[in-house]
Each structure stands twice: as structure tokens, then as C-alpha cells.
VOLUMKE-832702 format. One record per residue (C-alpha): x, y, z. Coordinates in steps of 0.1 Angstrom, whole numbers, plus 5000, padded with zeros to 4 digits. Layout:
! residues N
SITE    c1    c2    c3
SITE     X     Y     Z
...
***
This chain:
! residues 209
SITE    c1    c2    c3
SITE  5194  0566  8955
SITE  5177  0599  8949
SITE  5140  0605  8951
SITE  5119  0610  8920
SITE  5081  0614  8913
SITE  5076  0579  8900
SITE  5054  0567  8930
SITE  5033  0599  8928
SITE  5029  0595  8890
SITE  5016  0560  8894
SITE  4991  0571  8920
SITE  4980  0598  8896
SITE  4977  0574  8868
SITE  4952  0556  8890
SITE  4931  0586  8893
SITE  4946  0606  8922
SITE  4946  0644  8915
SITE  4965  0654  8948
SITE  4992  0633  8963
SITE  5005  0641  8996
SITE  5038  0630  9011
SITE  5041  0626  9049
SITE  5072  0623  9071
SITE  5082  0629  9106
SITE  5111  0642  9125
SITE  5120  0636  9162
SITE  5112  0600  9169
SITE  5146  0594  9186
SITE  5153  0624  9208
SITE  5149  0625  9246
SITE  5133  0659  9245
SITE  5109  0679  9224
SITE  5080  0670  9203
SITE  5077  0646  9174
SITE  5068  0666  9143
SITE  5050  0655  9112
SITE  5046  0673  9079
SITE  5024  0668  9049
SITE  5032  0683  9015
SITE  5014  0682  8981
SITE  5039  0691  8954
SITE  5029  0706  8921
SITE  5042  0682  8896
SITE  5048  0710  8871
SITE  5067  0731  8896
SITE  5091  0709  8918
SITE  5123  0726  8929
SITE  5158  0712  8922
SITE  5176  0694  8950
SITE  5148  0679  8969
SITE  5162  0650  8990
SITE  5160  0632  9022
SITE  5165  0659  9048
SITE  5193  0640  9065
SITE  5213  0642  9033
SITE  5211  0681  9029
SITE  5231  0708  9046
SITE  5212  0730  9071
SITE  5214  0759  9047
SITE  5199  0739  9018
SITE  5172  0725  9041
SITE  5163  0760  9052
SITE  5162  0773  9016
SITE  5140  0743  9003
SITE  5117  0746  9033
SITE  5112  0783  9026
SITE  5103  0774  8990
SITE  5079  0746  8999
SITE  5061  0766  9024
SITE  5058  0795  8999
SITE  5047  0774  8969
SITE  5029  0743  8981
SITE  4999  0731  9001
SITE  5017  0720  9033
SITE  5009  0714  9069
SITE  5029  0706  9101
SITE  5017  0691  9134
SITE  5036  0685  9167
SITE  5029  0660  9195
SITE  5044  0670  9228
SITE  5063  0648  9253
SITE  5033  0643  9276
SITE  5013  0629  9248
SITE  5044  0609  9236
SITE  5047  0593  9270
SITE  5009  0585  9271
SITE  5008  0570  9236
SITE  5043  0556  9229
SITE  5065  0572  9202
SITE  5052  0552  9172
SITE  5016  0559  9179
SITE  5025  0597  9186
SITE  5043  0598  9153
SITE  5012  0585  9135
SITE  4990  0609  9153
SITE  5012  0638  9142
SITE  5009  0626  9107
SITE  4972  0623  9107
SITE  4970  0659  9122
SITE  4994  0672  9095
SITE  4972  0657  9068
SITE  4941  0673  9084
SITE  4958  0707  9082
SITE  4961  0707  9045
SITE  4941  0734  9026
SITE  4925  0704  9005
SITE  4924  0668  9014
SITE  4946  0648  8992
SITE  4933  0619  8971
SITE  4962  0597  8980
SITE  4988  0597  9007
SITE  5024  0585  9008
SITE  5036  0576  9043
SITE  5073  0572  9051
SITE  5079  0538  9067
SITE  5064  0505  9067
SITE  5031  0511  9085
SITE  5001  0532  9080
SITE  4986  0551  9109
SITE  4956  0532  9121
SITE  4934  0564  9123
SITE  4942  0574  9087
SITE  4910  0572  9066
SITE  4924  0585  9032
SITE  4937  0562  9006
SITE  4974  0556  9014
SITE  5004  0535  9010
SITE  5035  0530  9032
SITE  5068  0536  9013
SITE  5099  0521  9030
SITE  5127  0547  9029
SITE  5102  0570  9013
SITE  5123  0602  9020
SITE  5150  0587  8997
SITE  5125  0575  8970
SITE  5096  0600  8967
SITE  5099  0637  8961
SITE  5067  0644  8981
SITE  5080  0625  9012
SITE  5113  0642  9009
SITE  5097  0675  9008
SITE  5076  0666  9039
SITE  5109  0654  9056
SITE  5125  0688  9050
SITE  5097  0708  9065
SITE  5093  0686  9095
SITE  5131  0687  9103
SITE  5133  0724  9099
SITE  5103  0734  9119
SITE  5112  0709  9146
SITE  5148  0721  9148
SITE  5135  0757  9152
SITE  5114  0746  9182
SITE  5144  0730  9197
SITE  5166  0762  9193
SITE  5139  0781  9210
SITE  5136  0757  9239
SITE  5175  0758  9242
SITE  5172  0794  9251
SITE  5147  0785  9278
SITE  5167  0756  9291
SITE  5204  0763  9286
SITE  5230  0735  9291
SITE  5214  0706  9273
SITE  5227  0717  9239
SITE  5193  0714  9221
SITE  5203  0740  9197
SITE  5228  0716  9182
SITE  5217  0681  9192
SITE  5179  0688  9187
SITE  5172  0668  9219
SITE  5189  0636  9206
SITE  5207  0615  9233
SITE  5243  0628  9227
SITE  5268  0623  9254
SITE  5266  0660  9262
SITE  5228  0659  9265
SITE  5229  0628  9288
SITE  5255  0644  9310
SITE  5233  0675  9314
SITE  5204  0652  9324
SITE  5225  0640  9352
SITE  5238  0673  9363
SITE  5209  0697  9355
SITE  5180  0673  9359
SITE  5148  0667  9339
SITE  5127  0693  9322
SITE  5090  0695  9313
SITE  5102  0689  9278
SITE  5119  0655  9283
SITE  5101  0623  9274
SITE  5098  0605  9307
SITE  5091  0571  9291
SITE  5124  0572  9272
SITE  5149  0549  9290
SITE  5177  0574  9298
SITE  5152  0598  9314
SITE  5132  0571  9329
SITE  5163  0555  9345
SITE  5171  0589  9362
SITE  5135  0592  9375
SITE  5138  0557  9389
SITE  5171  0563  9406
SITE  5163  0598  9421
SITE  5127  0603  9434
SITE  5136  0639  9442
SITE  5140  0648  9405
SITE  5112  0673  9395
SITE  5102  0698  9371
***
């Protein structure tokens, strides 16, 4: 399956002039923010090769993200680990999505959200699209921007906190990352409500920032 513009076209046939795709990156990691992006594509100027960010090479993601950010109305929002722990990851992802939409230069007429649930605070006309990053070009574009910009944050954090491998694992619970948690401890960028981190906190009351 490769994404196309058919869902957007249907929305536009119903009167929508600006359709935004929204996706997030970073729901599964143990560290770092969850990031959401919103992108409004120009249907007359869509780049070749847009696809689910997970199906692209890093170089292709970077090139497409640069094009999107130069030619489209787009916005990105991050929710940090403290807020993730306070809200839960699903709610934090939805908060990031709403903030990304609020950051667009102009509000969209219709929103396509990746997944099977709409954020409860979303006031714009919207629909949830299961596997949207593989079906809708607008959501695929958002997935690329969210992934690229979150990965850049994790590369920066890896310089500040060496040993966890965030520059290569983006904070996901790889064996190396989990070993580093045990040997190096928990940083302020770890999500304390996530089980591997929470378990360490419960076992070792001396663990601190």
C-alpha cells in the first residue's frame, strides 16, 4: 500500500479548501518527547516519494522533510516527558497534535488524524484514518516531519547524555538503552511512568536526576 490523495480529494469535494494531515512520532520510546506534526499539502505541488516515514531511508526522510518545510504550511509540537507522565502517552500524543494544528499559518477546514481516535480537545472538522501514514499523502508528510524533527532532538540529547545511544535508538527501549538505564541511571529526559523506567525507580530509591 502506498499513500495517495484520495481521502483529501473526498474532503475537498465536500467543501474543504485546506486539508491538514497530522501524525506523531515517539509514542514508544522510554526517553524524549512525543512529537506531532501537521502539514497542509498543495494538491498541485506534491513531491514524489511521499510515504510512511518508517518505509523511507533516513536520507530520503531528510530530503522530503526539507522540501515540505520549504513549500508547505506545516507546524510541529513536542510534549516533554514530565507532561507525558502526568497525562499518559495517548493523551500527550493528542495534546501534541492539537498544538501542532494550532501552529499552522491558517486553520485547516478538515483534519486527517492518523489512528483510530480523534483528540478530545480537537474542535476542527476531522476524521481518524487507521494506518493513515500509509494511506494519505498529507498524513505521510506529517509523519516525515514529526520523525525527522524528533530524531534531531534525540541526537542533541545524546550529546548531553552519552551512553544511552539516543542518536541511534531515538530513545526506544533497545537492549543497549535498557542496559544503560541500569548502569547509568535515569535522566530528566526519561519517562518515569513507562514500565522499564518505573521498575528501576521502584527497585532503587536512590536513583535521582
